[in-house]
TIVO-2410 file (N, C-alpha, C; in nm, 3 decimals):
# residues 153
REC num residu      c1      c2      c3 atome chaine
REC   1      M  11.591   6.873  11.298     N      A
REC   1      M  11.510   6.778  11.176    CA      A
REC   1      M  11.553   6.812  11.011     C      A
REC   2      A  11.607   6.740  10.926     N      A
REC   2      A  11.654   6.792  10.791    CA      A
REC   2      A  11.522   6.789  10.683     C      A
REC   3      G  11.497   6.887  10.637     N      A
REC   3      G  11.407   6.865  10.511    CA      A
REC   3      G  11.409   6.845  10.440     C      A
REC   4      K  11.292   6.778  10.340     N      A
REC   4      K  11.309   6.761  10.244    CA      A
REC   4      K  11.392   6.841  10.128     C      A
REC   5      K  11.508   6.775  10.036     N      A
REC   5      K  11.548   6.840   9.955    CA      A
REC   5      K  11.431   6.871   9.822     C      A
REC   6      K  11.410   6.998   9.747     N      A
REC   6      K  11.325   7.008   9.674    CA      A
REC   6      K  11.460   6.931   9.532     C      A
REC   7      S  11.324   6.840   9.439     N      A
REC   7      S  11.401   6.813   9.344    CA      A
REC   7      S  11.387   6.898   9.236     C      A
REC   8      K  11.484   6.921   9.149     N      A
REC   8      K  11.527   6.996   9.079    CA      A
REC   8      K  11.493   6.918   8.891     C      A
REC   9      P  11.331   6.991   8.837     N      A
REC   9      P  11.311   6.937   8.739    CA      A
REC   9      P  11.409   6.924   8.606     C      A
REC  10      P  11.438   6.788   8.535     N      A
REC  10      P  11.519   6.806   8.423    CA      A
REC  10      P  11.552   6.887   8.369     C      A
REC  11      E  11.661   6.949   8.305     N      A
REC  11      E  11.746   7.016   8.175    CA      A
REC  11      E  11.709   6.903   8.090     C      A
REC  12      E  11.696   6.811   8.053     N      A
REC  12      E  11.700   6.785   7.942    CA      A
REC  12      E  11.573   6.699   7.922     C      A
REC  13      V  11.480   6.746   7.754     N      A
REC  13      V  11.395   6.668   7.760    CA      A
REC  13      V  11.440   6.558   7.619     C      A
REC  14      V  11.364   6.435   7.661     N      A
REC  14      V  11.381   6.330   7.597    CA      A
REC  14      V  11.248   6.327   7.506     C      A
REC  15      N  11.327   6.254   7.327     N      A
REC  15      N  11.230   6.221   7.304    CA      A
REC  15      N  11.134   6.006   7.294     C      A
REC  16      R  11.138   5.980   7.417     N      A
REC  16      R  11.102   5.833   7.383    CA      A
REC  16      R  11.077   5.768   7.276     C      A
REC  17      K  10.978   5.787   7.254     N      A
REC  17      K  10.874   5.727   7.147    CA      A
REC  17      K  10.994   5.722   7.010     C      A
REC  18      A  11.072   5.804   6.986     N      A
REC  18      A  11.158   5.756   6.844    CA      A
REC  18      A  11.214   5.691   6.878     C      A
REC  19      K  11.321   5.643   6.899     N      A
REC  19      K  11.408   5.530   6.909    CA      A
REC  19      K  11.264   5.415   6.911     C      A
REC  20      R  11.170   5.363   6.914     N      A
REC  20      R  11.075   5.340   6.897    CA      A
REC  20      R  11.027   5.284   6.723     C      A
REC  21      E  11.043   5.418   6.750     N      A
REC  21      E  10.892   5.428   6.641    CA      A
REC  21      E  11.017   5.448   6.473     C      A
REC  22      Y  11.108   5.457   6.512     N      A
REC  22      Y  11.245   5.508   6.376    CA      A
REC  22      Y  11.320   5.435   6.430     C      A
REC  23      E  11.415   5.356   6.274     N      A
REC  23      E  11.514   5.323   6.258    CA      A
REC  23      E  11.603   5.427   6.253     C      A
REC  24      I  11.768   5.474   6.327     N      A
REC  24      I  11.805   5.599   6.301    CA      A
REC  24      I  11.921   5.600   6.278     C      A
REC  25      L  11.936   5.651   6.159     N      A
REC  25      L  12.077   5.639   6.035    CA      A
REC  25      L  12.184   5.765   6.093     C      A
REC  26      E  12.169   5.887   6.126     N      A
REC  26      E  12.277   5.965   6.138    CA      A
REC  26      E  12.217   6.118   6.249     C      A
REC  27      T  12.308   6.153   6.348     N      A
REC  27      T  12.241   6.273   6.439    CA      A
REC  27      T  12.318   6.373   6.392     C      A
REC  28      L  12.280   6.487   6.435     N      A
REC  28      L  12.329   6.592   6.439    CA      A
REC  28      L  12.319   6.725   6.567     C      A
REC  29      E  12.384   6.778   6.642     N      A
REC  29      E  12.361   6.871   6.696    CA      A
REC  29      E  12.326   7.010   6.664     C      A
REC  30      A  12.217   7.087   6.698     N      A
REC  30      A  12.175   7.211   6.601    CA      A
REC  30      A  12.150   7.282   6.733     C      A
REC  31      G  12.142   7.441   6.731     N      A
REC  31      G  12.096   7.492   6.819    CA      A
REC  31      G  11.972   7.574   6.797     C      A
REC  32      I  11.880   7.613   6.881     N      A
REC  32      I  11.768   7.639   6.832    CA      A
REC  32      I  11.740   7.824   6.892     C      A
REC  33      E  11.673   7.852   6.818     N      A
REC  33      E  11.612   7.993   6.859    CA      A
REC  33      E  11.516   8.028   6.909     C      A
REC  34      L  11.500   8.062   7.101     N      A
REC  34      L  11.420   8.042   7.150    CA      A
REC  34      L  11.343   8.173   7.150     C      A
REC  35      M  11.261   8.223   7.202     N      A
REC  35      M  11.202   8.304   7.282    CA      A
REC  35      M  11.272   8.314   7.449     C      A
REC  36      G  11.220   8.460   7.562     N      A
REC  36      G  11.278   8.390   7.688    CA      A
REC  36      G  11.208   8.323   7.782     C      A
REC  37      T  11.059   8.299   7.740     N      A
REC  37      T  10.960   8.268   7.808    CA      A
REC  37      T  11.026   8.094   7.821     C      A
REC  38      E  11.056   8.073   7.655     N      A
REC  38      E  11.043   7.946   7.624    CA      A
REC  38      E  11.147   7.866   7.683     C      A
REC  39      V  11.279   7.956   7.659     N      A
REC  39      V  11.331   7.915   7.791    CA      A
REC  39      V  11.337   7.840   7.889     C      A
REC  40      K  11.240   7.969   7.969     N      A
REC  40      K  11.241   7.943   8.107    CA      A
REC  40      K  11.158   7.763   8.124     C      A
REC  41      A  11.037   7.806   8.090     N      A
REC  41      A  11.007   7.673   8.053    CA      A
REC  41      A  11.083   7.560   8.022     C      A
REC  42      L  11.191   7.569   7.940     N      A
REC  42      L  11.267   7.426   7.884    CA      A
REC  42      L  11.420   7.398   8.003     C      A
REC  43      R  11.356   7.518   8.096     N      A
REC  43      R  11.458   7.485   8.198    CA      A
REC  43      R  11.376   7.434   8.341     C      A
REC  44      G  11.284   7.462   8.313     N      A
REC  44      G  11.120   7.365   8.380    CA      A
REC  44      G  11.005   7.269   8.357     C      A
REC  45      G  11.106   7.205   8.249     N      A
REC  45      G  11.073   7.083   8.202    CA      A
REC  45      G  10.930   7.021   8.120     C      A
REC  46      L  10.902   7.181   8.085     N      A
REC  46      L  10.729   7.188   8.008    CA      A
REC  46      L  10.733   7.191   7.909     C      A
REC  47      V  10.852   7.109   7.825     N      A
REC  47      V  10.876   7.065   7.674    CA      A
REC  47      V  10.825   6.970   7.621     C      A
REC  48      S  10.738   6.918   7.549     N      A
REC  48      S  10.704   6.789   7.453    CA      A
REC  48      S  10.780   6.772   7.325     C      A
REC  49      L  10.842   6.667   7.317     N      A
REC  49      L  10.875   6.682   7.192    CA      A
REC  49      L  10.806   6.555   7.124     C      A
REC  50      A  10.705   6.518   7.220     N      A
REC  50      A  10.642   6.347   7.166    CA      A
REC  50      A  10.605   6.401   6.992     C      A
REC  51      E  10.518   6.491   6.957     N      A
REC  51      E  10.494   6.504   6.831    CA      A
REC  51      E  10.579   6.581   6.727     C      A
REC  52      A  10.696   6.605   6.778     N      A
REC  52      A  10.741   6.704   6.697    CA      A
REC  52      A  10.830   6.609   6.584     C      A
REC  53      Y  10.863   6.671   6.453     N      A
REC  53      Y  10.948   6.711   6.377    CA      A
REC  53      Y  11.053   6.805   6.305     C      A
REC  54      V  11.115   6.789   6.241     N      A
REC  54      V  11.232   6.886   6.149    CA      A
REC  54      V  11.190   6.892   6.032     C      A
REC  55      K  11.178   7.009   5.967     N      A
REC  55      K  11.062   7.081   5.825    CA      A
REC  55      K  11.232   7.163   5.774     C      A
REC  56      A  11.276   7.074   5.638     N      A
REC  56      A  11.333   7.151   5.569    CA      A
REC  56      A  11.333   7.256   5.485     C      A
REC  57      T  11.379   7.397   5.480     N      A
REC  57      T  11.297   7.476   5.396    CA      A
REC  57      T  11.432   7.547   5.323     C      A
REC  58      P  11.387   7.664   5.292     N      A
REC  58      P  11.525   7.728   5.185    CA      A
REC  58      P  11.604   7.817   5.264     C      A
REC  59      N  11.503   7.848   5.416     N      A
REC  59      N  11.644   7.924   5.482    CA      A
REC  59      N  11.693   7.860   5.563     C      A
REC  60      G  11.639   7.701   5.551     N      A
REC  60      G  11.734   7.610   5.676    CA      A
REC  60      G  11.652   7.520   5.754     C      A
REC  61      L  11.685   7.482   5.880     N      A
REC  61      L  11.579   7.423   5.949    CA      A
REC  61      L  11.463   7.461   6.044     C      A
REC  62      V  11.351   7.391   6.029     N      A
REC  62      V  11.272   7.424   6.108    CA      A
REC  62      V  11.223   7.319   6.220     C      A
REC  63      L  11.179   7.308   6.342     N      A
REC  63      L  11.146   7.263   6.436    CA      A
REC  63      L  10.985   7.260   6.388     C      A
REC  64      E  10.894   7.163   6.435     N      A
REC  64      E  10.758   7.193   6.413    CA      A
REC  64      E  10.745   7.098   6.485     C      A
REC  65      G  10.585   7.116   6.599     N      A
REC  65      G  10.520   7.034   6.627    CA      A
REC  65      G  10.586   7.013   6.813     C      A
REC  66      A  10.714   7.090   6.813     N      A
REC  66      A  10.705   7.087   6.949    CA      A
REC  66      A  10.618   7.159   7.033     C      A
REC  67      H  10.590   7.108   7.132     N      A
REC  67      H  10.509   7.147   7.270    CA      A
REC  67      H  10.576   7.268   7.373     C      A
REC  68      F  10.577   7.382   7.388     N      A
REC  68      F  10.668   7.424   7.535    CA      A
REC  68      F  10.565   7.469   7.575     C      A
REC  69      G  10.504   7.482   7.695     N      A
REC  69      G  10.419   7.440   7.769    CA      A
REC  69      G  10.435   7.643   7.842     C      A
REC  70      E  10.316   7.666   7.892     N      A
REC  70      E  10.317   7.803   7.920    CA      A
REC  70      E  10.436   7.800   8.028     C      A
REC  71      Y  10.450   7.943   8.079     N      A
REC  71      Y  10.566   7.987   8.141    CA      A
REC  71      Y  10.479   7.997   8.282     C      A
REC  72      V  10.463   8.014   8.358     N      A
REC  72      V  10.387   8.031   8.520    CA      A
REC  72      V  10.351   8.202   8.524     C      A
REC  73      H  10.498   8.210   8.553     N      A
REC  73      H  10.525   8.386   8.591    CA      A
REC  73      H  10.558   8.459   8.441     C      A
REC  74      A  10.521   8.442   8.358     N      A
REC  74      A  10.510   8.557   8.242    CA      A
REC  74      A  10.377   8.582   8.220     C      A
REC  75      N  10.374   8.722   8.185     N      A
REC  75      N  10.212   8.766   8.188    CA      A
REC  75      N  10.153   8.766   8.038     C      A
REC  76      V  10.172   8.896   8.011     N      A
REC  76      V  10.096   8.898   7.857    CA      A
REC  76      V  10.168   8.885   7.766     C      A
REC  77      H  10.324   8.883   7.787     N      A
REC  77      H  10.465   8.805   7.692    CA      A
REC  77      H  10.439   8.689   7.734     C      A
REC  78      N  10.375   8.588   7.741     N      A
REC  78      N  10.425   8.469   7.709    CA      A
REC  78      N  10.400   8.447   7.551     C      A
REC  79      H  10.506   8.331   7.583     N      A
REC  79      H  10.501   8.262   7.433    CA      A
REC  79      H  10.369   8.191   7.379     C      A
REC  80      P  10.331   8.179   7.276     N      A
REC  80      P  10.280   8.061   7.206    CA      A
REC  80      P  10.341   7.905   7.201     C      A
REC  81      A  10.219   7.843   7.238     N      A
REC  81      A  10.281   7.696   7.273    CA      A
REC  81      A  10.309   7.612   7.164     C      A
REC  82      M  10.248   7.623   7.043     N      A
REC  82      M  10.308   7.522   6.926    CA      A
REC  82      M  10.325   7.669   6.801     C      A
REC  83      R  10.473   7.657   6.778     N      A
REC  83      R  10.496   7.754   6.674    CA      A
REC  83      R  10.664   7.676   6.604     C      A
REC  84      S  10.660   7.762   6.486     N      A
REC  84      S  10.769   7.717   6.431    CA      A
REC  84      S  10.909   7.770   6.523     C      A
REC  85      R  11.029   7.711   6.502     N      A
REC  85      R  11.109   7.721   6.582    CA      A
REC  85      R  11.239   7.744   6.521     C      A
REC  86      R  11.357   7.841   6.431     N      A
REC  86      R  11.447   7.803   6.376    CA      A
REC  86      R  11.556   7.738   6.420     C      A
REC  87      L  11.599   7.623   6.366     N      A
REC  87      L  11.744   7.558   6.415    CA      A
REC  87      L  11.868   7.620   6.352     C      A
REC  88      L  11.963   7.628   6.433     N      A
REC  88      L  12.074   7.697   6.406    CA      A
REC  88      L  12.192   7.594   6.351     C      A
REC  89      V  12.207   7.608   6.203     N      A
REC  89      V  12.316   7.500   6.203    CA      A
REC  89      V  12.369   7.578   6.075     C      A
REC  90      H  12.478   7.501   6.057     N      A
REC  90      H  12.542   7.579   5.936    CA      A
REC  90      H  12.484   7.511   5.807     C      A
REC  91      K  12.508   7.614   5.654     N      A
REC  91      K  12.445   7.589   5.517    CA      A
REC  91      K  12.416   7.462   5.476     C      A
REC  92      S  12.551   7.419   5.528     N      A
REC  92      S  12.638   7.271   5.420    CA      A
REC  92      S  12.539   7.185   5.483     C      A
REC  93      E  12.552   7.169   5.634     N      A
REC  93      E  12.467   7.077   5.727    CA      A
REC  93      E  12.336   7.056   5.691     C      A
REC  94      A  12.282   7.194   5.658     N      A
REC  94      A  12.181   7.218   5.622    CA      A
REC  94      A  12.156   7.123   5.466     C      A
REC  95      F  12.196   7.162   5.374     N      A
REC  95      F  12.239   7.075   5.268    CA      A
REC  95      F  12.214   6.958   5.216     C      A
REC  96      K  12.296   6.919   5.330     N      A
REC  96      K  12.336   6.762   5.312    CA      A
REC  96      K  12.181   6.713   5.370     C      A
REC  97      L  12.180   6.675   5.466     N      A
REC  97      L  12.056   6.676   5.540    CA      A
REC  97      L  11.940   6.691   5.463     C      A
REC  98      N  11.890   6.806   5.391     N      A
REC  98      N  11.801   6.820   5.226    CA      A
REC  98      N  11.798   6.720   5.189     C      A
REC  99      Q  11.972   6.682   5.136     N      A
REC  99      Q  11.966   6.602   5.019    CA      A
REC  99      Q  11.904   6.442   5.058     C      A
REC 100      K  11.957   6.418   5.174     N      A
REC 100      K  11.947   6.306   5.220    CA      A
REC 100      K  11.787   6.217   5.237     C      A
REC 101      L  11.704   6.343   5.329     N      A
REC 101      L  11.539   6.373   5.342    CA      A
REC 101      L  11.487   6.371   5.184     C      A
REC 102      K  11.535   6.325   5.056     N      A
REC 102      K  11.483   6.327   4.918    CA      A
REC 102      K  11.518   6.155   4.908     C      A
REC 103      E  11.561   6.085   4.982     N      A
REC 103      E  11.552   5.974   4.986    CA      A
REC 103      E  11.384   5.920   5.060     C      A
REC 104      K  11.355   5.796   4.965     N      A
REC 104      K  11.207   5.710   5.015    CA      A
REC 104      K  11.198   5.733   5.118     C      A
REC 105      G  11.141   5.748   5.235     N      A
REC 105      G  11.090   5.696   5.375    CA      A
REC 105      G  11.178   5.799   5.460     C      A
REC 106      L  11.279   5.891   5.422     N      A
REC 106      L  11.353   5.928   5.554    CA      A
REC 106      L  11.292   6.065   5.628     C      A
REC 107      T  11.314   6.075   5.747     N      A
REC 107      T  11.237   6.185   5.788    CA      A
REC 107      T  11.363   6.278   5.880     C      A
REC 108      M  11.358   6.367   5.935     N      A
REC 108      M  11.432   6.421   6.101    CA      A
REC 108      M  11.353   6.436   6.189     C      A
REC 109      I  11.362   6.367   6.250     N      A
REC 109      I  11.318   6.421   6.443    CA      A
REC 109      I  11.427   6.441   6.546     C      A
REC 110      P  11.350   6.549   6.641     N      A
REC 110      P  11.427   6.577   6.731    CA      A
REC 110      P  11.469   6.464   6.824     C      A
REC 111      M  11.520   6.412   6.899     N      A
REC 111      M  11.561   6.306   7.019    CA      A
REC 111      M  11.563   6.373   7.133     C      A
REC 112      R  11.645   6.478   7.182     N      A
REC 112      R  11.620   6.568   7.245    CA      A
REC 112      R  11.633   6.646   7.295     C      A
REC 113      M  11.608   6.773   7.381     N      A
REC 113      M  11.669   6.872   7.395    CA      A
REC 113      M  11.747   6.961   7.543     C      A
REC 114      Y  11.823   6.997   7.525     N      A
REC 114      Y  11.945   7.034   7.628    CA      A
REC 114      Y  12.017   7.130   7.648     C      A
REC 115      F  12.051   7.207   7.740     N      A
REC 115      F  12.151   7.281   7.732    CA      A
REC 115      F  12.246   7.247   7.762     C      A
REC 116      S  12.378   7.345   7.694     N      A
REC 116      S  12.479   7.278   7.651    CA      A
REC 116      S  12.563   7.432   7.729     C      A
REC 117      G  12.593   7.417   7.849     N      A
REC 117      G  12.612   7.564   7.897    CA      A
REC 117      G  12.507   7.626   7.893     C      A
REC 118      R  12.475   7.744   7.822     N      A
REC 118      R  12.384   7.858   7.870    CA      A
REC 118      R  12.347   7.832   7.738     C      A
REC 119      W  12.350   7.745   7.612     N      A
REC 119      W  12.287   7.745   7.498    CA      A
REC 119      W  12.216   7.642   7.503     C      A
REC 120      A  12.090   7.669   7.456     N      A
REC 120      A  11.995   7.542   7.390    CA      A
REC 120      A  12.023   7.461   7.315     C      A
REC 121      K  12.019   7.321   7.295     N      A
REC 121      K  12.085   7.310   7.188    CA      A
REC 121      K  11.935   7.146   7.186     C      A
REC 122      V  11.963   7.111   7.021     N      A
REC 122      V  11.861   7.054   7.004    CA      A
REC 122      V  11.934   6.901   6.900     C      A
REC 123      E  11.900   6.769   6.961     N      A
REC 123      E  12.006   6.653   6.866    CA      A
REC 123      E  11.879   6.647   6.754     C      A
REC 124      I  11.900   6.655   6.649     N      A
REC 124      I  11.829   6.589   6.572    CA      A
REC 124      I  11.876   6.468   6.449     C      A
REC 125      A  11.806   6.342   6.467     N      A
REC 125      A  11.795   6.218   6.369    CA      A
REC 125      A  11.740   6.188   6.253     C      A
REC 126      L  11.855   6.188   6.172     N      A
REC 126      L  11.790   6.165   6.036    CA      A
REC 126      L  11.739   5.955   6.083     C      A
REC 127      G  11.616   5.952   6.022     N      A
REC 127      G  11.552   5.848   6.107    CA      A
REC 127      G  11.470   5.777   5.973     C      A
REC 128      R  11.418   5.654   5.946     N      A
REC 128      R  11.377   5.582   5.869    CA      A
REC 128      R  11.256   5.480   5.963     C      A
REC 129      G  11.141   5.506   5.932     N      A
REC 129      G  11.023   5.449   5.997    CA      A
REC 129      G  11.008   5.284   6.008     C      A
REC 130      R  10.972   5.292   6.130     N      A
REC 130      R  10.976   5.157   6.130    CA      A
REC 130      R  10.818   5.080   6.147     C      A
REC 131      R  10.809   4.968   6.061     N      A
REC 131      R  10.668   4.927   6.086    CA      A
REC 131      R  10.638   4.803   6.136     C      A
REC 132      L  10.552   4.765   6.199     N      A
REC 132      L  10.535   4.687   6.312    CA      A
REC 132      L  10.604   4.536   6.378     C      A
REC 133      H  10.601   4.455   6.239     N      A
REC 133      H  10.686   4.393   6.252    CA      A
REC 133      H  10.822   4.396   6.250     C      A
REC 134      D  10.899   4.530   6.212     N      A
REC 134      D  11.018   4.584   6.277    CA      A
REC 134      D  11.035   4.624   6.436     C      A
REC 135      K  10.934   4.665   6.449     N      A
REC 135      K  10.973   4.699   6.620    CA      A
REC 135      K  10.925   4.515   6.710     C      A
REC 136      R  10.873   4.446   6.674     N      A
REC 136      R  10.861   4.313   6.742    CA      A
REC 136      R  10.998   4.235   6.717     C      A
REC 137      Q  11.072   4.315   6.561     N      A
REC 137      Q  11.164   4.215   6.607    CA      A
REC 137      Q  11.284   4.267   6.666     C      A
REC 138      V  11.316   4.401   6.687     N      A
REC 138      V  11.315   4.504   6.770    CA      A
REC 138      V  11.387   4.469   6.911     C      A
REC 139      I  11.231   4.425   6.953     N      A
REC 139      I  11.240   4.372   7.104    CA      A
REC 139      I  11.285   4.249   7.117     C      A
REC 140      K  11.227   4.157   7.036     N      A
REC 140      K  11.315   4.033   7.068    CA      A
REC 140      K  11.430   3.985   7.039     C      A
REC 141      D  11.508   4.079   6.944     N      A
REC 141      D  11.663   4.060   6.980    CA      A
REC 141      D  11.692   4.128   7.131     C      A
REC 142      R  11.648   4.212   7.156     N      A
REC 142      R  11.711   4.313   7.286    CA      A
REC 142      R  11.654   4.212   7.402     C      A
REC 143      E  11.605   4.110   7.357     N      A
REC 143      E  11.508   4.015   7.485    CA      A
REC 143      E  11.558   3.886   7.469     C      A
REC 144      A  11.648   3.856   7.376     N      A
REC 144      A  11.740   3.773   7.368    CA      A
REC 144      A  11.904   3.844   7.409     C      A
REC 145      K  11.973   3.936   7.385     N      A
REC 145      K  12.011   3.939   7.497    CA      A
REC 145      K  12.052   3.991   7.559     C      A
REC 146      R  11.951   4.010   7.667     N      A
REC 146      R  11.934   4.036   7.785    CA      A
REC 146      R  11.951   3.848   7.862     C      A
REC 147      D  11.915   3.818   7.805     N      A
REC 147      D  11.851   3.654   7.842    CA      A
REC 147      D  12.058   3.580   7.857     C      A
REC 148      I  12.076   3.572   7.710     N      A
REC 148      I  12.234   3.573   7.733    CA      A
REC 148      I  12.322   3.664   7.815     C      A
REC 149      R  12.302   3.806   7.871     N      A
REC 149      R  12.380   3.887   7.949    CA      A
REC 149      R  12.351   3.757   8.091     C      A
REC 150      R  12.245   3.745   8.139     N      A
REC 150      R  12.188   3.691   8.230    CA      A
REC 150      R  12.220   3.553   8.294     C      A
REC 151      H  12.228   3.473   8.153     N      A
REC 151      H  12.278   3.333   8.153    CA      A
REC 151      H  12.407   3.334   8.170     C      A
REC 152      M  12.552   3.448   8.136     N      A
REC 152      M  12.642   3.464   8.120    CA      A
REC 152      M  12.695   3.456   8.242     C      A
REC 153      K  12.626   3.510   8.337     N      A
REC 153      K  12.650   3.603   8.550    CA      A
REC 153      K  12.645   3.483   8.608     C      A
***
């Protein structure tokens, strides 16, 4: 008798609220500086990007507000759940994003966090916040396109 296979937790964490809350203008892939137990937590799917954002500092880009759950098998050397994590991008890319951030209403948000080979990566996006009526219009457009596809079949 064959036993059930254990489902492997996803090694990709997606910020599902980001596309609903923001109009995405530009994306960029960046590396992230993590501690060992944070990498294990990411592999286990214990990361939340729901309240996270990216802040530009004089030293580069920093990920703020990301919650990395506690790694169960670590002892006293576990990581703090909420801390600033440095993003690894070229200085020129950070400078360009910082210049675009100075425009009114733009913000940087993490879209997803994943592994590329053995390196942890974060896809960050430059976005403009949507208002309630904008969100409703996007939903109407999506439903209209779905109806058109349904009738075309």
